[in-house]
C-alpha positions as CSV (number, residue, x, y, z in Angstrom):
1,M,10.3,-4.3,25.4
2,K,9.1,-7.3,24.5
3,N,9.3,-8.9,20.7
4,K,6.9,-8.9,17.7
5,Y,9.5,-12.2,16.3
6,P,11.2,-14.9,16.7
7,E,14.7,-14.6,18.6
8,W,16.0,-16.2,15.5
9,A,14.6,-13.5,13.0
10,I,16.0,-10.7,14.6
11,K,19.4,-12.1,15.2
12,K,18.9,-13.0,11.7
13,A,18.2,-9.4,10.4
14,E,20.5,-7.6,13.3
15,S,23.9,-10.4,11.4
16,N,21.8,-8.4,8.2
17,G,22.8,-5.2,9.3
18,I,18.8,-4.6,9.2
19,S,16.9,-2.9,13.0
20,Y,14.4,-3.9,14.6
21,A,12.9,-0.4,13.8
22,V,13.4,-1.5,9.3
23,V,11.9,-5.4,10.2
24,N,9.2,-4.0,11.9
25,N,8.0,-0.7,9.4
26,R,8.6,-3.2,6.3
27,V,6.1,-6.3,8.4
28,G,3.9,-3.7,9.8
29,N,3.1,-1.4,7.6
30,C,4.8,-2.2,4.6
31,G,3.4,-6.0,4.2
32,W,6.3,-7.5,4.3
33,A,6.3,-11.2,5.1
34,L,8.9,-11.0,7.6
35,E,11.3,-13.9,6.2
36,R,12.0,-10.8,3.1
37,A,11.6,-8.1,6.1
38,I,15.8,-9.5,8.0
39,T,16.8,-10.3,4.5
40,E,16.4,-7.9,1.6
41,P,19.9,-5.3,2.4
42,L,18.8,-2.0,3.1
43,H,18.0,1.2,-0.2
44,M,21.0,2.9,0.9
45,N,21.8,4.6,-2.6
46,K,18.1,5.9,-4.4
47,S,19.0,5.5,-7.5
48,Y,16.3,2.4,-7.1
49,K,13.7,5.6,-7.9
50,K,11.4,5.8,-10.5
51,H,11.6,8.3,-12.4
52,W,8.8,9.9,-13.6
53,T,8.2,9.0,-17.9
54,K,6.5,11.8,-19.3
55,E,3.7,9.5,-19.8
56,E,2.9,9.9,-16.2
57,E,3.3,13.3,-15.6
58,K,0.9,13.7,-18.3
59,Y,-1.7,11.1,-17.1
60,L,-1.5,12.9,-13.2
61,E,-1.7,16.8,-14.9
62,Q,-5.1,15.3,-16.6
63,A,-5.9,13.1,-13.3
64,F,-5.7,15.6,-11.3
65,E,-6.6,19.7,-12.4
66,V,-9.3,17.6,-14.9
67,D,-11.2,14.5,-13.9
68,K,-10.7,16.1,-10.6
69,K,-8.6,12.2,-9.2
70,T,-7.8,11.8,-5.6
71,S,-4.0,10.9,-4.7
72,N,-4.7,8.1,-3.7
73,E,-6.5,7.3,-7.3
74,I,-3.7,8.1,-9.2
75,A,-1.4,6.8,-7.3
76,E,-3.1,3.5,-7.6
77,N,-4.0,4.5,-11.3
78,L,0.3,4.7,-11.5
79,N,1.6,1.9,-9.2
80,R,2.8,4.4,-7.4
81,S,3.5,5.6,-3.7
82,I,0.8,8.2,-2.1
83,Y,4.1,9.7,-1.6
84,S,5.2,9.9,-5.1
85,V,2.3,11.3,-6.4
86,R,1.2,13.9,-3.6
87,G,5.5,14.8,-4.0
88,K,5.1,15.4,-8.3
89,I,1.8,17.4,-8.4
90,A,3.3,19.8,-5.5
91,N,6.9,19.3,-8.1
92,M,4.9,20.6,-10.9
93,G,3.1,23.4,-8.8
94,L,-0.6,22.2,-9.8
95,F,-1.1,21.9,-5.5
96,K,-2.7,25.5,-4.8
97,Y,-3.3,26.4,-1.6
98,E,-6.2,28.5,-1.2
99,I,-5.6,32.1,1.1
């Protein structure tokens, strides 16, 4: 398999403990610059996770239940990932499956 990235970048990433798959995800899916992708350490500790404030939860509930905003719109307004917003919607019990 031919690498998309220069050999020097792959070697630097490996020396930093970063796999080719992680580099590819960071550049391809996350839009990171190659230099950042090969040098920024992996985030093994989830303590960096951004916690939801009461104000954000209130906005989420209002936007989702009353204003009928989409998950994408809410994520953009809160500067959060779509996955974080969808997870919080489920966690708060706002999303109800119709039977």
